[in-house]
N, C-alpha and C positions, 0 to 999 in steps of 0.2 A: 143423684139417681132418682128416677121417678118412683112413685108408689108401686106401680106394676112391676118394674124391674127389681125393686127391693124384695117384693114378695116372690118373684121368680127365683132370685138368688137364694132366698130362704128355702123355697120348695126343693131346689136342687140339693142343698145341703142336708135337708131332712131326708131326702131320698138316698143320701150316702155317696153322692158323686165326689170325685177327688177335687181338691182345690183348683187344680189346673183346668179340669173340665168345667167347673163352676165359672171360672173367669172367662174361659173361651166361649161357652154358651151364652153367658150374659152379654159379652161383647157382640156376638153375632146377632142376638135378638135385638139389642139396642140399635145396631146398624139397620136391621130390617125395619124397625119402627120408624126411625128417622128418615129412611129412604122413602117410606110411604107417605110421610107427612100427615099422619092422622093419629088420633088417640087410639090406644090399643083396643078399646071396646068397640071401635068403629071399623076395625080391620075385618075383611072378608076373605073367602077362599080365593077369589080372583086376585087379590093383592099378593097372596102367597105364590100362586101360579106365576104371576108376572115377575115377581122377585127372583124365583128360582130359574125361570126361563131366561131371564136377563143374565143371570150368573153363568149359565151354560153357553148361551149363544153369543153374547156380547163380551162378557169379561173372560170367557174361555177358562173358567175355573175347573179344576179337576173334579172328576165324578165323586171321589171320596170326600172332597172338601164340600161339595154341594150337598151330599147326603148327610154330612155332619150338621150343616145348617138346617137341613130338613128335620133332623132329629131334635135340634134345639127349639125350632119354631113349633114343632108338634107338641113337645113337652110344655111349652109356654101356653099354647091354646088349650090343651086337654087338662093340664093340672092347674096352672096359675089362673087362667081365664075361665076354667070349667066349661069349655065349649066343645062340641063334638068335632071330630076330625074325619073328614070324608076321604078315605084312602083311594076310592075309585076316581074321584075328580082331581086328586093331587097325587099322581104316581111318584114313586121313588125312582131315582136314576139307576138304571141297570149297569152295574160295574162288570167289566170283563173279568173272567176267571183266569188268574195268573198263577203259575206254579211258583212256589217259593224258591229262592236262590240258595242252594246248599253248596258247600265246598267239599272237596275230597279230604279224606284223612291226612293225606300228604300235605295239602295246602294249609289245613289247620295247623299242622305241626310246624310248618315253615313260619307261619305268622307268630306262633308262640315262641319258637326258638330265636327268632330275629328281634324279639322285644327284650331289650336289656334292662329297662327300668323295672325293679322288682314289684312295685305297686301295680304298674300297668300290666305286667305279665300275670300277676295273680288275679287281676280283674278279668283278663281275657280267658284264663284257664277256668275260673269259676263260672263265667258266663257260658262257656262251651260245655264243660263237663257236667253241669247241672241243668242245662237247657233253659237258662233264665232270660227273661226280657231285660232290656237294659235298665228300665225303671226298677225292676225287682232287685237287680244287682246293687243299685245305688242305695236301696233302702235296707239292705241286709245289716244286721247287728251281730256282734260277736256271739251273743246268746242264741243266735239262730243256727249256729253250727253245732250239731250233735255228733260228736266223735264216737260215742258209745253205740249208737244205733246206725252210724254212718248215713245220716240224713241232714238235709238243709231245710229249715222251715222258711217258707215264703209267705210272709204276712201281708204283703202289699200287691198281691196278684191282681190280674184284670178282673173287674167287677167286685173288688174288695173281698175276694175269696182266698182263704188261707189253704195252703197245701204243703205237702212235703215232697222233696225230690231227692235224688241220689247224691251222696257225698263220695266222690272218688278218693281212693286211698292216696294217690299221687297228689291230688288237689289238697287233701288234708295236710300232707307234709309241707307243701308250698305255703299254705295258709299259716302254719305254725312258724315257719321261717319269717314270713311277712309280719306276723303279729309281734314277734320278738324284736324286730327292727323298728316298726312304726308305733307300736303300742296304741292302737286306736281307742278312743273313749266310747262314745255312744254308738257310732256307726262303724261298720267294718272298713269301708272305704270313705274316708272323710278328709276334709281340708285340714292340714296340719296346724293351721293357725286358728281357724274359727271352730273347728271340730264339727262342722256341718257336713252333710253328705256331699260328695263331689257331684258336679253337674253331669248330666248324661253326655254333654258335649265333650267332656274330657276323654271318655273311653271311645266315643265315636271318632274323635280326631285321631286317637292312637291307632285305631283299626284302619282308618283311611290311609294314614301314613304308611303303615305296614303293607296294606294292599297295593298301593301305588309303587312302593319300593320293590315289591316282589313281582309286579306285573300281573296281578290276579284280576279276575273279571271286574269291570267297572261297576256293574250293577250289584255287586256284593256289598253288604253293609254289616254293621255290628250284629244286626238281627239274623244275619246268615249263620252265625255261630249256633244260634238256637235251632235253626232249620237243619244245620249239619248234625247236631246232637240227635235229633229225631231220625234223620235219614240213616245215620250210621248205626243207631240202635236197631232199626229195621233190617239192615244188612247183616247184623249180627244174630238175627233171628228172634229178637225181643217181641213179645206179644204186643199187638197194636193197642190193646186196651190198657196195658201197663204204661205204654208211652203216652197215651191220652191222659192218664192220671199224673204222670211226671210233668207234663206240659201244662196241666191245669185247664184242658179244653173241656167245655161243657158238652159239646156235641162230638160224637165219634167221627162224623163226616169231616170235621175240621182237621182231625188228625189223619184221616184217610188220604188227604192230598199228597202226603209224603210217599204213598205207594207209587205215585206216578214218577217219582224221582229215581226209583230203582227198577225201571222197566226192563233193564238188562237182566235182572234176576229171573224174569218170567221165561225168557228163552232157555234158561238152564234148568227149569223146573220140569220134572217128569210128571206125566199124568198118572193118577192112581191106578188107571187101567193097566199100565205097564208093569205094575207090581203084582198083578193077578196071574195065576197059573192058568192061562187060557190059550187054546190053540188058535192062532190068528189065521191059519191057512186051511181051516176045516171046510171052508166054502170054495 
């Protein structure tokens, strides 16, 4: 690894990025430098523009993938090379706004009931009932379950932010049954032999198998359980600010997207004017 890439990797680690992000960003910046064929201190704005444009128009990479490359290169220029970043001359790709895919309560119940493996069932239930990201689920430890306050501590949230989310009574009962049978060591859901956390692929595959067996929407993923958690809370009348805190969203606008998934509720909502004692026919 070159001196610049070594420093870049260290800068990312000092900033607190996850090991996975550090490896991914380092790989992307390395590819960018090699594709330009120039020393890092000789790279200019035009090289970045050409690289990103080629990724979009020739390689047909997804917008989110290109934007991740954009973020990696920007961090490399601003932090590692200590050079200015001209946002006006190097625009970020505009991603289409897509609504999250949420399942109905009946669909979630079918997935859980049809999962016979106790460990897999407990993982799916915990993911849905607490609104967890799959990475957060895999990094849970037995000590993160607080039965006295009925909360789950999420220590590995997005942006390395710790938060607490709700612990369902039914989920707690299932977790106790699971714990008695598997006796996990450090991580709540771990490999029985190595005692390391299970890979995210394990639960993703379980969800996919259940989704296909039940004939549920193809675009639904394990992350749809988190979306379903938020949507179902809104339908139950939970304050959106409370949901924001449970999900660990920094910006309320991120949580507000779930309002679009319950548009049917709008048609059944009465205007506050209808509650007033006003004669509507006085004119």
